[in-house]
N, CA and C of each residue as an Amber inpcrd file, in Angstrom:
protein
   543
 -12.9080000  67.6340000 -96.1660000 -12.4050000  66.3130000 -95.8900000
 -11.6420000  66.2790000 -94.5870000 -10.8240000  67.2920000 -94.3130000
 -10.0530000  67.3250000 -93.0780000 -10.9610000  67.5170000 -91.8720000
 -12.0630000  68.2300000 -92.0360000 -12.9910000  68.4400000 -90.9310000
 -13.6680000  67.1170000 -90.5700000 -14.0340000  66.3180000 -91.5680000
 -14.6320000  65.0100000 -91.3010000 -13.6580000  64.0960000 -90.5820000
 -12.4200000  64.0910000 -91.0010000 -11.4110000  63.2660000 -90.3420000
 -11.2180000  63.7090000 -88.9020000 -11.1230000  64.9910000 -88.6780000
 -10.9680000  65.5290000 -87.3340000 -12.1900000  65.2090000 -86.4750000
 -13.3800000  65.3360000 -87.0670000 -14.6180000  65.0210000 -86.3400000
 -14.6790000  63.5340000 -86.0000000 -14.2450000  62.6700000 -86.8930000
 -14.2250000  61.2310000 -86.6290000 -13.2700000  60.8940000 -85.4950000
 -12.0810000  61.4750000 -85.5200000 -11.1040000  61.2410000 -84.4500000
 -11.6510000  61.7530000 -83.1210000 -12.2940000  62.9120000 -83.1280000
 -12.8740000  63.4700000 -81.9160000 -13.9910000  62.5850000 -81.3780000
 -14.8370000  62.0560000 -82.2600000 -15.9160000  61.1470000 -81.8360000
 -15.3540000  59.8760000 -81.2160000 -14.3220000  59.3150000 -81.8070000
 -13.7040000  58.1070000 -81.2560000 -13.0770000  58.4110000 -79.9000000
 -12.4140000  59.5510000 -79.7820000 -11.8100000  59.9300000 -78.4990000
 -12.8820000  60.1260000 -77.4330000 -14.0090000  60.7440000 -77.7840000
 -15.0960000  60.9260000 -76.8290000 -15.7290000  59.6010000 -76.4300000
 -15.8080000  58.6720000 -77.3730000 -16.4000000  57.3800000 -77.0700000
 -15.5670000  56.6140000 -76.0500000 -14.2360000  56.7360000 -76.1440000
 -13.3680000  56.0230000 -75.2270000 -13.0350000  56.8110000 -73.9660000
 -13.5400000  58.0290000 -73.8640000 -13.2950000  58.8300000 -72.6620000
 -14.0740000  58.2410000 -71.4890000 -13.5780000  58.4500000 -70.3000000
 -14.2740000  57.9810000 -69.1050000 -15.5620000  58.7840000 -68.9610000
 -16.6950000  58.1120000 -68.7300000 -17.9610000  58.8310000 -68.6260000
 -18.0240000  59.6570000 -67.3460000 -19.0420000  60.4860000 -67.2670000
 -19.2050000  61.3540000 -66.1060000 -19.4620000  60.5410000 -64.8370000
 -20.1250000  59.3660000 -64.9720000 -20.4390000  58.5640000 -63.7980000
 -19.2420000  57.7410000 -63.3270000 -18.2960000  57.4290000 -64.1540000
 -17.1730000  56.5790000 -63.7900000 -17.4830000  55.1240000 -64.0380000
 -16.6140000  54.2570000 -63.5960000 -16.8290000  52.8260000 -63.7850000
 -17.9630000  52.3550000 -62.8870000 -18.7220000  51.3900000 -63.3830000
 -19.8960000  50.9670000 -62.6400000 -20.0110000  49.4710000 -62.4900000
 -20.8510000  49.0880000 -61.5670000 -21.1430000  47.6910000 -61.2730000
 -22.6300000  47.5990000 -60.9790000 -23.2950000  46.6030000 -61.5420000
 -24.7270000  46.4200000 -61.2930000 -25.0200000  44.9390000 -61.1390000
 -25.9360000  44.6310000 -60.2620000 -26.4420000  43.2720000 -60.1610000
 -27.9430000  43.3340000 -59.9660000 -28.6160000  42.3830000 -60.5980000
 -30.0650000  42.4520000 -60.5610000 -30.7380000  41.1570000 -60.9310000
 -31.9940000  41.2780000 -61.2550000 -32.9090000  40.1780000 -61.4620000
 -33.6290000  40.3890000 -62.7870000 -33.8080000  39.3120000 -63.5560000
 -34.5210000  39.3890000 -64.8340000 -35.7230000  38.4550000 -64.8220000
 -36.7460000  38.8510000 -65.5430000 -37.9280000  38.0090000 -65.7350000
 -38.2090000  37.9170000 -67.2260000 -38.3700000  36.6910000 -67.7280000
 -38.6840000  36.4770000 -69.1430000 -40.1780000  36.2050000 -69.2790000
 -40.7830000  36.7700000 -70.3030000 -42.2330000  36.7580000 -70.4220000
 -42.8610000  35.5050000 -71.0010000 -42.1340000  34.6210000 -71.6380000
 -42.7780000  33.4340000 -72.2220000 -42.6340000  32.2610000 -71.2610000
 -43.3390000  32.2980000 -70.1810000 -43.2320000  31.2880000 -69.1380000
 -42.6970000  31.9540000 -67.8900000 -42.4130000  31.1630000 -66.8870000
 -41.9220000  31.7040000 -65.6290000 -40.4210000  31.4900000 -65.5510000
 -39.6740000  32.2710000 -66.3050000 -38.2260000  32.1500000 -66.3380000
 -37.6130000  33.3040000 -65.5570000 -36.7560000  32.9760000 -64.6080000
 -36.1200000  33.9820000 -63.7670000 -34.6110000  33.8280000 -63.8650000
 -33.8870000  34.9170000 -63.7090000 -32.4370000  34.8090000 -63.6770000
 -31.8450000  36.0200000 -62.9680000 -30.6430000  35.8470000 -62.5100000
 -29.8970000  36.9390000 -61.9090000 -28.7330000  37.2930000 -62.8160000
 -28.2790000  38.5180000 -62.7350000 -27.1990000  38.9280000 -63.6240000
 -26.2840000  39.9310000 -62.9250000 -25.0870000  40.0340000 -63.4760000
 -24.0890000  40.9920000 -63.0160000 -23.5580000  41.7120000 -64.2380000
 -23.4070000  43.0300000 -64.1340000 -22.8350000  43.8250000 -65.2210000
 -21.7770000  44.7540000 -64.6490000 -20.7130000  44.9110000 -65.3840000
 -19.7320000  45.9460000 -65.0620000 -19.7230000  46.9110000 -66.2330000
 -19.5540000  48.1720000 -65.9190000 -19.5980000  49.1980000 -66.9410000
 -18.2360000  49.9000000 -67.0310000 -17.8300000  50.2170000 -68.2410000
 -16.6800000  51.0850000 -68.5090000 -15.3760000  50.6000000 -67.8770000
 -15.1100000  49.3120000 -67.9820000 -13.8370000  48.8060000 -67.4680000
 -12.6700000  49.2060000 -68.3500000 -12.8720000  49.0930000 -69.6510000
 -11.8390000  49.4560000 -70.6250000 -12.4810000  50.3910000 -71.6350000
 -12.4110000  51.6790000 -71.3650000 -13.1210000  52.6330000 -72.2080000
 -14.6110000  52.4280000 -72.0210000 -15.3720000  52.2430000 -73.0970000
 -16.8190000  52.0600000 -72.9690000 -17.2320000  50.5940000 -72.8020000
 -16.2720000  49.6900000 -72.6600000 -16.5740000  48.2580000 -72.6680000
 -16.5170000  47.6900000 -71.2570000 -17.4990000  46.8540000 -70.9440000
 -17.5670000  46.1550000 -69.6650000 -17.9080000  44.6980000 -69.8900000
 -18.2900000  44.0170000 -68.8160000 -18.5790000  42.5780000 -68.8630000
 -19.9890000  42.3350000 -68.3550000 -20.6630000  41.3920000 -68.9940000
 -22.0140000  40.9920000 -68.6060000 -22.0080000  39.5000000 -68.3030000
 -22.6640000  39.1020000 -67.2260000 -22.7930000  37.6890000 -66.9090000
 -24.1390000  37.3810000 -66.3070000 -24.8560000  36.4690000 -66.9140000
 -26.0990000  35.9690000 -66.3660000 -25.7190000  34.7040000 -65.6280000
 -25.5860000  34.7850000 -64.3140000 -24.9500000  33.7200000 -63.5840000
 -25.8540000  32.5830000 -63.1640000 -27.1470000  32.6600000 -63.3420000
 -28.0240000  31.5070000 -63.2040000 -29.3230000  31.7850000 -63.9190000
 -29.9570000  30.7550000 -64.3670000 -31.2600000  30.9000000 -64.9900000
 -32.1160000  29.7430000 -64.5620000 -33.2140000  30.0060000 -63.8980000
 -34.0940000  28.9400000 -63.4580000 -35.5010000  29.2970000 -63.8770000
 -36.3220000  28.3260000 -63.9800000 -37.7070000  28.6000000 -64.3220000
 -38.4260000  27.3320000 -64.6750000 -39.6970000  27.4290000 -64.7770000
 -40.5000000  26.2750000 -65.1400000 -41.6900000  26.7640000 -65.9610000
 -42.0240000  25.9910000 -66.9560000 -43.1830000  26.2970000 -67.7870000
 -44.0820000  25.0670000 -67.7400000 -45.2520000  25.1990000 -67.1630000
 -46.1670000  24.0710000 -66.9800000 -47.3340000  24.1670000 -67.9500000
 -47.7580000  23.0220000 -68.4500000 -49.0420000  22.9600000 -69.1310000
 -49.5510000  21.5280000 -69.0850000 -50.8400000  21.4010000 -68.8790000
 -51.4540000  20.0780000 -68.7660000 -51.8500000  19.5770000 -70.1510000
 -51.7100000  18.2780000 -70.3400000 -52.0330000  17.6470000 -71.6120000
 -52.7410000  16.3310000 -71.3140000 -53.8880000  16.1340000 -71.9150000
 -54.6600000  14.9210000 -71.6820000 -54.4330000  13.9560000 -72.8380000
 -53.9460000  12.7680000 -72.5120000 -53.6090000  11.7610000 -73.5200000
 -54.4770000  10.5250000 -73.3640000 -54.1170000   9.5270000 -74.1610000
 -54.8140000   8.2440000 -74.0890000 -54.4380000   7.5040000 -72.8020000
 -55.3370000   6.7170000 -72.2460000 -55.0240000   5.9920000 -71.0100000
 -54.0510000   4.8390000 -71.2470000 -53.3030000   4.5270000 -70.2270000
 -52.4380000   3.3620000 -70.2200000 -53.3220000   2.1260000 -70.1250000
 -52.9930000   1.0430000 -70.8030000 -53.8570000  -0.1430000 -70.7430000
 -54.0650000  -0.6340000 -69.3080000 -55.3000000  -0.7100000 -68.8910000
 -55.6330000  -1.1910000 -67.5620000 -55.6730000  -0.1100000 -66.4960000
 -55.0680000   1.0480000 -66.7450000 -55.0710000   2.1340000 -65.7730000
 -55.7940000   3.3320000 -66.3760000 -56.3440000   4.1330000 -65.5140000
 -56.9910000   5.3390000 -65.9860000 -55.9750000   6.4780000 -65.9700000
 -55.6610000   7.0090000 -67.1660000 -54.7050000   8.1090000 -67.2830000
 -55.3990000   9.4030000 -66.8900000 -54.7690000  10.1850000 -66.0410000
 -55.3790000  11.4230000 -65.5690000 -54.9310000  12.6200000 -66.4130000
 -53.6470000  12.9730000 -66.3470000 -53.1410000  14.1040000 -67.1160000
 -51.6220000  14.0790000 -67.1210000 -51.0410000  14.9350000 -67.9560000
 -49.5960000  15.1010000 -68.0650000 -49.2540000  16.5620000 -67.8110000
 -48.1710000  16.7880000 -67.0850000 -47.6520000  18.1410000 -66.9170000
 -46.2350000  18.1450000 -67.4800000 -45.9830000  19.0410000 -68.4240000
 -44.6490000  19.1970000 -69.0010000 -43.9930000  20.4140000 -68.3780000
 -42.7500000  20.2400000 -67.9350000 -42.0190000  21.3230000 -67.2870000
 -40.6540000  21.4580000 -67.9370000 -40.1990000  22.6950000 -68.1220000
 -38.8510000  22.9840000 -68.6020000 -38.0960000  23.6810000 -67.4850000
 -37.0210000  23.0670000 -67.0220000 -36.1700000  23.6630000 -65.9930000
 -34.9290000  24.2100000 -66.6730000 -34.7720000  25.5300000 -66.6480000
 -33.6430000  26.1660000 -67.3010000 -32.4710000  26.2580000 -66.3480000
 -31.2970000  25.9760000 -66.8430000 -30.0500000  26.1090000 -66.0930000
 -28.9970000  26.6390000 -67.0550000 -29.2680000  27.7890000 -67.6260000
 -28.3740000  28.3250000 -68.6510000 -27.6380000  29.5530000 -68.1410000
 -26.4460000  29.7340000 -68.6560000 -25.6290000  30.8840000 -68.3000000
 -25.2970000  31.6740000 -69.5510000 -25.1690000  32.9800000 -69.3610000
 -24.7760000  33.8770000 -70.4530000 -23.5350000  34.6420000 -70.0230000
 -22.7020000  34.9450000 -70.9800000 -21.5510000  35.8110000 -70.7320000
 -21.3500000  36.6610000 -71.9720000 -21.0050000  37.9210000 -71.7540000
 -20.8320000  38.8110000 -72.8940000 -20.2450000  40.1380000 -72.4630000
 -20.5340000  41.1580000 -73.2290000 -19.9500000  42.4750000 -73.0130000
 -21.0340000  43.5370000 -72.9270000 -20.7090000  44.6050000 -72.2110000
 -21.5450000  45.7970000 -72.1910000 -20.7800000  46.9020000 -72.9140000
 -21.4970000  47.6840000 -73.6720000 -20.8860000  48.7890000 -74.4180000
 -21.6960000  50.0510000 -74.1280000 -21.0090000  51.0960000 -73.6920000
 -21.6700000  52.3630000 -73.3890000 -22.0580000  53.0600000 -74.6860000
 -23.3240000  53.3960000 -74.8090000 -23.8140000  54.2080000 -75.9190000
 -23.7740000  55.6790000 -75.4930000 -24.3570000  55.9770000 -74.3530000
 -24.3290000  57.2750000 -73.6990000 -24.1250000  57.0080000 -72.2170000
 -23.7150000  57.9840000 -71.4340000 -23.6450000  57.7480000 -69.9900000
 -25.0060000  57.3400000 -69.4530000 -25.0710000  56.1980000 -68.8030000
 -26.3170000  55.6680000 -68.2740000 -27.0760000  54.7710000 -69.2330000
 -26.6570000  54.6390000 -70.4830000 -27.3120000  53.7870000 -71.4650000
 -26.2680000  52.8380000 -72.0570000 -26.4690000  51.5450000 -71.8300000
 -25.5040000  50.5360000 -72.2510000 -26.1990000  49.4510000 -73.0630000
 -25.5000000  48.9720000 -74.0570000 -25.9420000  47.8270000 -74.8340000
 -25.2170000  46.6160000 -74.2740000 -25.9350000  45.5190000 -74.0350000
 -25.2730000  44.2910000 -73.6190000 -25.6010000  43.1820000 -74.6030000
 -24.6380000  42.3300000 -74.8370000 -24.8350000  41.1970000 -75.7330000
 -23.8990000  40.0900000 -75.2920000 -24.3940000  38.8640000 -75.3890000
 -23.5710000  37.7400000 -74.9760000 -24.0810000  36.4290000 -75.5120000
 -23.2870000  35.4120000 -75.2650000 -23.5980000  34.0460000 -75.6680000
 -24.3150000  33.3610000 -74.5160000 -25.4350000  32.7170000 -74.7960000
 -26.1880000  31.9460000 -73.8060000 -26.1210000  30.4820000 -74.2040000
 -25.7010000  29.6100000 -73.2680000 -25.5500000  28.1930000 -73.6200000
 -26.8850000  27.4840000 -73.7780000 -27.9680000  27.9830000 -73.2410000
 -29.3010000  27.4500000 -73.4880000 -29.5510000  26.0510000 -72.9620000
 -28.9500000  25.6800000 -71.8450000 -29.1710000  24.3490000 -71.2720000
 -30.4790000  24.3110000 -70.4940000 -31.2640000  23.2750000 -70.7320000
 -32.4680000  23.0800000 -69.9400000 -32.8670000  21.6060000 -69.9550000
 -33.7120000  21.2560000 -69.0010000 -34.1920000  19.8830000 -68.8510000
 -35.7010000  19.9140000 -69.0310000 -36.2170000  19.0460000 -69.8920000
 -37.6630000  18.8960000 -70.0520000 -38.1130000  17.6740000 -69.2640000
 -39.1140000  17.8690000 -68.4400000 -39.6460000  16.7850000 -67.6220000
 -41.1290000  16.6420000 -67.9460000 -41.5370000  15.4220000 -68.2830000
 -42.9560000  15.1180000 -68.4810000 -43.3990000  14.2230000 -67.3320000
 -44.3570000  14.7040000 -66.5700000 -44.9130000  13.9270000 -65.4630000
 -46.2900000  13.4200000 -65.8760000 -46.4660000  12.1280000 -65.8510000
 -47.7330000  11.4950000 -66.2220000 -48.4190000  11.0300000 -64.9420000
 -49.6470000  11.4820000 -64.7280000 -50.4010000  11.1350000 -63.5250000
 -51.4410000  10.0640000 -63.8830000 -51.4180000   8.9870000 -63.1140000
 -52.2670000   7.8260000 -63.3570000 -53.1230000   7.5510000 -62.1290000
 -54.1960000   6.7840000 -62.3540000 -55.0310000   6.3230000 -61.2500000
 -55.2820000   4.8330000 -61.4130000 -54.9790000   4.1010000 -60.3670000
 -55.2740000   2.6670000 -60.3110000 -55.5530000   2.3520000 -58.8540000
 -56.7880000   2.0310000 -58.5430000 -57.1610000   1.8160000 -57.1380000
 -56.5130000   0.5740000 -56.5370000 -55.9590000  -0.3000000 -57.3750000
 -55.2760000  -1.4910000 -56.8500000 -53.7750000  -1.2760000 -56.6930000
 -53.2630000  -0.0980000 -57.0060000 -51.8170000   0.1790000 -56.9160000
 -51.4080000   0.2210000 -55.4430000 -50.5430000  -0.6750000 -55.0390000
 -50.2650000  -0.8640000 -53.6120000 -49.3090000   0.1790000 -53.0270000
 -48.5580000   0.9080000 -53.8540000 -47.6110000   1.8800000 -53.3310000
 -48.2280000   3.2640000 -53.1460000 -49.5170000   3.4080000 -53.3690000
 -50.1900000   4.6860000 -53.2100000 -51.4300000   4.4850000 -52.3530000
 -51.5900000   5.3340000 -51.3350000 -52.7430000   5.1770000 -50.4330000
 -54.0560000   5.5720000 -51.0880000 -54.0150000   6.4640000 -52.1140000
 -55.2560000   6.8960000 -52.7460000 -55.4020000   6.4060000 -54.1880000
 -54.4240000   5.6350000 -54.7050000 -54.5140000   5.0860000 -56.0430000
 -53.8530000   5.9110000 -57.1270000 -53.3970000   7.1200000 -56.8200000
 -52.7310000   7.9590000 -57.8120000 -51.2270000   7.7230000 -57.7700000
 -50.6140000   7.7000000 -58.9260000 -49.1590000   7.5990000 -59.0060000
 -48.6780000   8.3210000 -60.2570000 -47.3770000   8.6020000 -60.3060000
 -46.8140000   9.3570000 -61.4270000 -45.6390000   8.6120000 -62.0310000
 -45.4080000   8.8970000 -63.2960000 -44.1790000   8.4700000 -63.9720000
 -43.5580000   9.7160000 -64.5980000 -42.2250000   9.7070000 -64.7530000
 -41.5330000  10.8670000 -65.2970000 -40.6210000  10.4650000 -66.4390000
 -40.5160000  11.3720000 -67.4060000 -39.5540000  11.2480000 -68.5040000
 -38.7230000  12.5170000 -68.5330000 -37.3860000  12.3700000 -68.5480000
 -36.4720000  13.5080000 -68.5560000 -35.7240000  13.5580000 -69.8660000
 -35.5630000  14.7660000 -70.4120000 -34.7490000  14.9790000 -71.6090000
 -33.8630000  16.1920000 -71.3800000 -32.5740000  16.0550000 -71.7220000
 -31.6290000  17.1640000 -71.5980000 -31.4980000  17.8590000 -72.9510000
 -31.5420000  19.1850000 -72.9460000 -31.4850000  19.9610000 -74.1790000
 -30.3590000  20.9920000 -74.1120000 -29.8390000  21.3200000 -75.2610000
 -28.8040000  22.3490000 -75.3960000 -29.2070000  23.2100000 -76.5850000
 -29.6590000  24.4360000 -76.2930000 -30.1600000  25.3400000 -77.3150000
 -29.4040000  26.6700000 -77.2180000 -28.1560000  26.7370000 -77.7140000
 -27.3690000  27.9680000 -77.5590000 -27.8960000  29.1060000 -78.4230000
 -27.5510000  30.3170000 -78.0250000 -27.9770000  31.4700000 -78.7970000
 -27.4910000  32.7690000 -78.1970000 -28.1140000  33.8500000 -78.6020000
 -27.7000000  35.1970000 -78.2470000 -28.6110000  35.7660000 -77.1650000
 -28.0190000  36.4700000 -76.2320000 -28.7290000  37.2010000 -75.1840000
 -28.3590000  38.6690000 -75.3730000 -29.3260000  39.5210000 -75.7110000
 -29.0190000  40.8960000 -76.1040000 -30.0430000  41.8500000 -75.5110000
 -29.6250000  43.0860000 -75.2640000 -30.5550000  44.0840000 -74.7570000
 -29.8640000  45.3770000 -74.3970000 -30.6050000  46.2450000 -73.6970000
 -30.0640000  47.5110000 -73.2300000 -30.2090000  47.5780000 -71.7150000
 -29.2340000  48.1770000 -71.0980000 -29.2540000  48.4400000 -69.6670000
 -29.3230000  49.9480000 -69.4900000 -30.3150000  50.3900000 -68.7560000
 -30.5200000  51.8160000 -68.5630000 -30.3400000  52.1120000 -67.0750000
 -29.3930000  52.9570000 -66.7620000 -29.1170000  53.3640000 -65.3800000
 -29.2530000  54.8770000 -65.2780000 -30.4860000  55.3860000 -65.2130000
 -30.6650000  56.8350000 -65.1840000 -30.2330000  57.4590000 -63.8640000
 -30.2200000  56.6670000 -62.8060000 -29.8270000  57.1550000 -61.4960000
 -28.5590000  56.4260000 -61.0710000 -27.9170000  56.8990000 -60.0600000
 -26.6500000  56.2950000 -59.6500000 -26.8360000  54.9300000 -58.9980000
 -27.9910000  54.6450000 -58.4110000 -28.1340000  53.4220000 -57.6340000
 -29.2160000  52.4730000 -58.1140000 -29.9140000  52.7990000 -59.1680000
 -30.9860000  51.9300000 -59.6440000 -31.0240000  51.9750000 -61.1650000
 -31.4060000  50.8550000 -61.7620000 -31.5080000  50.7880000 -63.2140000
 -32.3690000  49.6140000 -63.6310000 -32.5160000  49.4340000 -64.9160000
 -33.2950000  48.3110000 -65.4260000 -32.7500000  47.8900000 -66.7820000
 -33.1380000  46.6920000 -67.2010000 -32.7220000  46.1550000 -68.4940000
 -33.9530000  45.7640000 -69.2990000 -33.8380000  45.9110000 -70.6020000
 -34.8240000  45.4280000 -71.5590000 -34.0500000  44.6300000 -72.5890000
 -34.4510000  43.3880000 -72.8230000 -33.6780000  42.5710000 -73.7420000
 -34.4730000  41.4270000 -74.3230000 -33.7400000  40.5730000 -75.0110000
 -34.3410000  39.3940000 -75.6230000 -33.3520000  38.2400000 -75.5120000
 -33.8240000  37.1030000 -75.0260000 -33.0100000  35.9020000 -74.9150000
 -33.4770000  34.9220000 -75.9830000 -32.6280000  34.6800000 -76.9800000
 -33.0160000  33.8280000 -78.1070000 -33.1530000  32.3560000 -77.7400000
 -32.3020000  31.7540000 -76.8890000 -32.5200000  30.3480000 -76.5360000
 -33.8620000  30.1050000 -75.8560000 -34.3040000  31.0290000 -75.0090000
 -35.5990000  30.8790000 -74.3490000 -36.7270000  31.4450000 -75.1850000
 -36.3940000  32.1540000 -76.2780000 -37.3710000  32.7870000 -77.1510000
 -38.2970000  33.6810000 -76.3220000 -37.6650000  34.5900000 -75.5510000
 -38.4320000  35.3740000 -74.6030000 -37.9030000  36.7960000 -74.4780000
 -38.8090000  37.7950000 -74.4670000 -38.3960000  39.1410000 -74.0790000
 -38.1110000  39.1600000 -72.5780000 -37.1440000  39.9720000 -72.1770000
 -36.6760000  39.9910000 -70.8010000 -36.7440000  41.4120000 -70.2470000
 -37.2170000  41.5380000 -69.0060000 -37.2140000  42.7990000 -68.2820000
 -36.5470000  42.5400000 -66.9420000 -35.6780000  43.4480000 -66.5270000
 -34.9950000  43.2570000 -65.2550000 -34.7700000  44.5640000 -64.5320000
 -34.5010000  44.4450000 -63.2350000 -34.2160000  45.5890000 -62.3830000
 -32.9070000  45.3250000 -61.6630000 -32.1480000  46.3800000 -61.4190000
 -30.8730000  46.1850000 -60.7500000 -30.5740000  47.3280000 -59.8010000
 -29.6610000  47.0360000 -58.9160000 -29.0500000  48.0760000 -58.1060000
 -27.6480000  48.2560000 -58.6550000 -27.1750000  49.4530000 -58.6810000
 -25.8710000  49.7190000 -59.2770000 -25.1590000  50.7920000 -58.4810000
 -23.8620000  50.8350000 -58.6520000 -23.0750000  51.9210000 -58.1000000
 -21.9270000  52.2110000 -59.0350000 -21.4880000  53.4270000 -59.0210000
 -20.4090000  53.8840000 -59.8920000 -19.2930000  54.4330000 -59.0140000
 -18.0560000  54.1780000 -59.4040000 -16.9150000  54.6810000 -58.6310000
 -15.8690000  55.2450000 -59.5480000
């Protein structure tokens, strides 16, 4: 029993010890696979023991798909393109599992705008030289959730992340440059 207690205390002390690499900072780029979602992020490592800060400081992207609907009365309806513009931020923590291997998790506000563009054709439409014109519908959405993954920094100056963003419902892969001091 005393050996287990001593081993537990030793494990906790090792977990909070400063890693061999020292405190770190990384910034990089992420790509989400369910559409064209891009974002940049910043991570700090080992600020307070094994704990650091994670921030996804912008998220942009668009997901397009064409949809053919019924025509507008009197006009020939061509097609619709639906686009989602993401503008969501994440903030959370990084936790060192091993030197060079970090778990990150945070809250993502999941803000995005859905835009539906409807393309029409009417040869008598006076504001268009070729008869084509568009109408747009905008909707604002708030889909908060969890942004989680692992950050792997096997080298001192380069690393990558593998994660999942629940508001975007997308697996995420990213690359970063990092330095440790």
